[in-house]
N, CA, C and O atoms as CSV, one atom per row, in Angstrom:
chain,resi,resn,atom,element,x,y,z
A,1,MET,N,N,-51.244,7.378,-24.303
A,1,MET,CA,C,-50.815,6.836,-23.035
A,1,MET,C,C,-50.053,5.623,-23.379
A,1,MET,O,O,-50.434,4.843,-24.252
A,2,GLN,N,N,-48.961,5.463,-22.683
A,2,GLN,CA,C,-47.995,4.295,-22.801
A,2,GLN,C,C,-48.756,3.051,-22.466
A,2,GLN,O,O,-49.762,3.094,-21.757
A,3,PHE,N,N,-48.273,1.921,-22.982
A,3,PHE,CA,C,-48.886,0.710,-22.836
A,3,PHE,C,C,-49.093,0.136,-21.404
A,3,PHE,O,O,-50.174,-0.328,-21.040
A,4,ASN,N,N,-48.016,0.196,-20.636
A,4,ASN,CA,C,-48.174,-0.178,-19.171
A,4,ASN,C,C,-49.041,0.730,-18.334
A,4,ASN,O,O,-49.786,0.273,-17.468
A,5,GLU,N,N,-48.940,2.010,-18.596
A,5,GLU,CA,C,-49.855,2.904,-18.060
A,5,GLU,C,C,-51.276,2.663,-18.362
A,5,GLU,O,O,-52.130,2.754,-17.479
A,6,PHE,N,N,-51.549,2.367,-19.550
A,6,PHE,CA,C,-52.935,2.124,-20.031
A,6,PHE,C,C,-53.490,0.807,-19.500
A,6,PHE,O,O,-54.694,0.670,-19.286
A,7,ARG,N,N,-52.599,-0.160,-19.292
A,7,ARG,CA,C,-52.996,-1.471,-18.760
A,7,ARG,C,C,-53.550,-1.201,-17.263
A,7,ARG,O,O,-54.601,-1.705,-16.868
A,8,GLN,N,N,-52.784,-0.404,-16.515
A,8,GLN,CA,C,-53.246,-0.124,-15.187
A,8,GLN,C,C,-54.522,0.779,-15.231
A,8,GLN,O,O,-55.433,0.624,-14.418
A,9,PHE,N,N,-54.549,1.647,-16.126
A,9,PHE,CA,C,-55.789,2.502,-16.289
A,9,PHE,C,C,-57.003,1.683,-16.609
A,9,PHE,O,O,-58.015,1.820,-15.921
A,10,ILE,N,N,-56.964,0.853,-17.596
A,10,ILE,CA,C,-58.124,0.027,-17.896
A,10,ILE,C,C,-58.515,-0.916,-16.863
A,10,ILE,O,O,-59.706,-1.200,-16.739
A,11,SER,N,N,-57.587,-1.455,-16.068
A,11,SER,CA,C,-57.860,-2.336,-14.962
A,11,SER,C,C,-58.663,-1.522,-13.975
A,11,SER,O,O,-59.687,-1.989,-13.475
A,12,THR,N,N,-58.219,-0.318,-13.686
A,12,THR,CA,C,-59.006,0.607,-12.634
A,12,THR,C,C,-60.339,0.911,-13.209
A,12,THR,O,O,-61.327,0.936,-12.474
A,13,PHE,N,N,-60.429,1.157,-14.561
A,13,PHE,CA,C,-61.664,1.548,-15.206
A,13,PHE,C,C,-62.668,0.302,-15.099
A,13,PHE,O,O,-63.827,0.524,-14.751
A,14,GLN,N,N,-62.290,-0.877,-15.363
A,14,GLN,CA,C,-63.123,-1.978,-15.331
A,14,GLN,C,C,-63.732,-2.209,-13.841
A,14,GLN,O,O,-64.861,-2.686,-13.728
A,15,GLU,N,N,-63.036,-1.894,-12.814
A,15,GLU,CA,C,-63.478,-2.115,-11.495
A,15,GLU,C,C,-64.312,-0.884,-10.971
A,15,GLU,O,O,-64.934,-0.991,-9.914
A,16,ALA,N,N,-64.329,0.278,-11.698
A,16,ALA,CA,C,-65.024,1.486,-11.239
A,16,ALA,C,C,-66.435,1.410,-11.430
A,16,ALA,O,O,-66.903,0.698,-12.319
A,17,SER,N,N,-67.234,2.171,-10.575
A,17,SER,CA,C,-68.639,2.303,-10.810
A,17,SER,C,C,-68.976,3.022,-12.198
A,17,SER,O,O,-68.076,3.579,-12.826
A,18,THR,N,N,-70.254,2.996,-12.647
A,18,THR,CA,C,-70.547,3.614,-13.839
A,18,THR,C,C,-70.210,5.048,-13.858
A,18,THR,O,O,-69.683,5.563,-14.844
A,19,GLU,N,N,-70.513,5.728,-12.747
A,19,GLU,CA,C,-70.247,7.161,-12.720
A,19,GLU,C,C,-68.733,7.442,-12.688
A,19,GLU,O,O,-68.305,8.443,-13.263
A,20,ASP,N,N,-67.931,6.630,-12.060
A,20,ASP,CA,C,-66.506,6.830,-12.106
A,20,ASP,C,C,-66.016,6.512,-13.481
A,20,ASP,O,O,-65.110,7.194,-13.963
A,21,LYS,N,N,-66.553,5.520,-14.148
A,21,LYS,CA,C,-66.144,5.245,-15.550
A,21,LYS,C,C,-66.382,6.432,-16.485
A,21,LYS,O,O,-65.548,6.768,-17.326
A,22,ILE,N,N,-67.533,7.042,-16.309
A,22,ILE,CA,C,-67.934,8.244,-17.073
A,22,ILE,C,C,-66.890,9.320,-16.788
A,22,ILE,O,O,-66.313,9.883,-17.718
A,23,GLU,N,N,-66.658,9.593,-15.587
A,23,GLU,CA,C,-65.608,10.592,-15.161
A,23,GLU,C,C,-64.231,10.379,-15.761
A,23,GLU,O,O,-63.616,11.310,-16.281
A,24,MET,N,N,-63.739,9.108,-15.681
A,24,MET,CA,C,-62.533,8.684,-16.215
A,24,MET,C,C,-62.442,8.880,-17.661
A,24,MET,O,O,-61.445,9.368,-18.195
A,25,TYR,N,N,-63.537,8.480,-18.325
A,25,TYR,CA,C,-63.586,8.552,-19.768
A,25,TYR,C,C,-63.469,9.983,-20.258
A,25,TYR,O,O,-62.672,10.333,-21.129
A,26,CYS,N,N,-64.364,10.820,-19.605
A,26,CYS,CA,C,-64.381,12.132,-20.080
A,26,CYS,C,C,-63.255,13.047,-19.761
A,26,CYS,O,O,-63.075,14.071,-20.421
A,27,THR,N,N,-62.474,12.697,-18.743
A,27,THR,CA,C,-61.398,13.534,-18.256
A,27,THR,C,C,-60.012,13.004,-18.672
A,27,THR,O,O,-59.013,13.671,-18.400
A,28,SER,N,N,-59.917,11.837,-19.316
A,28,SER,CA,C,-58.638,11.271,-19.625
A,28,SER,C,C,-57.978,12.062,-20.756
A,28,SER,O,O,-58.645,12.595,-21.643
A,29,VAL,N,N,-56.681,12.118,-20.695
A,29,VAL,CA,C,-55.967,12.926,-21.703
A,29,VAL,C,C,-54.859,11.891,-22.288
A,29,VAL,O,O,-54.539,10.869,-21.681
A,30,ASN,N,N,-54.388,12.226,-23.367
A,30,ASN,CA,C,-53.327,11.387,-24.034
A,30,ASN,C,C,-53.685,9.975,-24.406
A,30,ASN,O,O,-52.798,9.131,-24.533
A,31,LEU,N,N,-55.036,9.670,-24.597
A,31,LEU,CA,C,-55.344,8.430,-25.101
A,31,LEU,C,C,-55.423,8.391,-26.581
A,31,LEU,O,O,-55.754,9.388,-27.222
A,32,THR,N,N,-55.113,7.213,-27.158
A,32,THR,CA,C,-55.130,7.097,-28.558
A,32,THR,C,C,-56.623,6.784,-28.860
A,32,THR,O,O,-57.394,6.515,-27.938
A,33,GLU,N,N,-57.012,6.819,-30.118
A,33,GLU,CA,C,-58.441,6.489,-30.536
A,33,GLU,C,C,-58.572,4.949,-30.196
A,33,GLU,O,O,-59.624,4.628,-29.644
A,34,GLU,N,N,-57.731,4.047,-30.427
A,34,GLU,CA,C,-57.714,2.672,-29.975
A,34,GLU,C,C,-57.979,2.529,-28.461
A,34,GLU,O,O,-58.740,1.661,-28.033
A,35,GLN,N,N,-57.381,3.339,-27.721
A,35,GLN,CA,C,-57.511,3.172,-26.297
A,35,GLN,C,C,-58.918,3.651,-25.830
A,35,GLN,O,O,-59.517,3.084,-24.916
A,36,TYR,N,N,-59.417,4.732,-26.507
A,36,TYR,CA,C,-60.712,5.090,-26.120
A,36,TYR,C,C,-61.700,3.981,-26.682
A,36,TYR,O,O,-62.684,3.748,-25.980
A,37,MET,N,N,-61.561,3.311,-27.798
A,37,MET,CA,C,-62.370,2.281,-28.201
A,37,MET,C,C,-62.351,1.080,-27.182
A,37,MET,O,O,-63.395,0.509,-26.868
A,38,GLN,N,N,-61.190,0.741,-26.708
A,38,GLN,CA,C,-61.109,-0.364,-25.719
A,38,GLN,C,C,-61.901,-0.038,-24.533
A,38,GLN,O,O,-62.624,-0.898,-24.030
A,39,LEU,N,N,-61.809,1.271,-23.999
A,39,LEU,CA,C,-62.671,1.657,-22.886
A,39,LEU,C,C,-64.273,1.447,-23.126
A,39,LEU,O,O,-65.073,1.031,-22.288
A,40,LEU,N,N,-64.529,1.807,-24.374
A,40,LEU,CA,C,-65.965,1.730,-24.716
A,40,LEU,C,C,-66.401,0.226,-24.834
A,40,LEU,O,O,-67.540,-0.111,-24.511
A,41,ARG,N,N,-65.542,-0.606,-25.268
A,41,ARG,CA,C,-65.773,-2.089,-25.222
A,41,ARG,C,C,-66.076,-2.624,-23.814
A,41,ARG,O,O,-66.847,-3.575,-23.682
A,42,THR,N,N,-65.534,-2.080,-22.840
A,42,THR,CA,C,-65.779,-2.546,-21.421
A,42,THR,C,C,-66.835,-1.734,-20.720
A,42,THR,O,O,-67.198,-2.016,-19.578
A,43,PHE,N,N,-67.343,-0.694,-21.427
A,43,PHE,CA,C,-68.419,0.057,-20.718
A,43,PHE,C,C,-69.665,-0.695,-20.803
A,43,PHE,O,O,-69.930,-1.377,-21.793
A,44,PRO,N,N,-70.543,-0.577,-19.660
A,44,PRO,CA,C,-71.774,-1.359,-19.693
A,44,PRO,C,C,-72.772,-0.893,-20.704
A,44,PRO,O,O,-73.194,0.263,-20.682
A,45,PRO,N,N,-73.151,-1.764,-21.579
A,45,PRO,CA,C,-74.098,-1.331,-22.776
A,45,PRO,C,C,-75.266,-0.549,-22.315
A,45,PRO,O,O,-75.664,0.379,-23.019
A,46,GLY,N,N,-75.875,-0.843,-21.160
A,46,GLY,CA,C,-77.140,-0.241,-20.778
A,46,GLY,C,C,-76.873,1.162,-20.293
A,46,GLY,O,O,-77.834,1.878,-20.012
A,47,ASP,N,N,-75.649,1.605,-20.174
A,47,ASP,CA,C,-75.371,2.867,-19.597
A,47,ASP,C,C,-74.706,3.760,-20.648
A,47,ASP,O,O,-74.207,4.825,-20.282
A,48,ILE,N,N,-74.671,3.409,-21.858
A,48,ILE,CA,C,-74.068,4.241,-22.841
A,48,ILE,C,C,-74.742,5.586,-22.952
A,48,ILE,O,O,-74.041,6.581,-23.134
A,49,ARG,N,N,-76.091,5.689,-22.852
A,49,ARG,CA,C,-76.678,6.936,-22.859
A,49,ARG,C,C,-76.173,7.917,-21.903
A,49,ARG,O,O,-76.005,9.099,-22.202
A,50,LYS,N,N,-75.923,7.407,-20.715
A,50,LYS,CA,C,-75.344,8.267,-19.573
A,50,LYS,C,C,-73.960,8.830,-20.054
A,50,LYS,O,O,-73.655,10.004,-19.843
A,51,LEU,N,N,-73.192,8.013,-20.661
A,51,LEU,CA,C,-71.879,8.438,-21.189
A,51,LEU,C,C,-72.073,9.556,-22.329
A,51,LEU,O,O,-71.423,10.601,-22.333
A,52,GLU,N,N,-72.970,9.245,-23.229
A,52,GLU,CA,C,-73.332,10.227,-24.313
A,52,GLU,C,C,-73.653,11.555,-23.748
A,52,GLU,O,O,-73.094,12.551,-24.206
A,53,LYS,N,N,-74.558,11.648,-22.736
A,53,LYS,CA,C,-74.951,12.762,-22.122
A,53,LYS,C,C,-73.824,13.653,-21.527
A,53,LYS,O,O,-73.738,14.870,-21.688
A,54,ALA,N,N,-72.930,12.830,-20.782
A,54,ALA,CA,C,-71.772,13.577,-20.208
A,54,ALA,C,C,-70.829,14.113,-21.265
A,54,ALA,O,O,-70.162,15.125,-21.050
A,55,LEU,N,N,-70.766,13.438,-22.413
A,55,LEU,CA,C,-69.908,13.947,-23.462
A,55,LEU,C,C,-70.401,15.209,-24.137
A,55,LEU,O,O,-69.604,16.005,-24.633
A,56,TYR,N,N,-71.682,15.390,-24.157
A,56,TYR,CA,C,-72.276,16.529,-24.771
A,56,TYR,C,C,-72.920,17.467,-23.876
A,56,TYR,O,O,-73.459,18.479,-24.325
């Protein structure tokens, strides 16, 4: 994902509910590994298990 597009995406991601963050993370395409890592850094630590379940 291009830099400016990702900046908008991460801004929306940060404001989203946990459920919406999970949906955004699982359905996003064209993100680099670093961009996925940036999303994980902003994900609520207490809800990581929910994300893991959604991914598997």
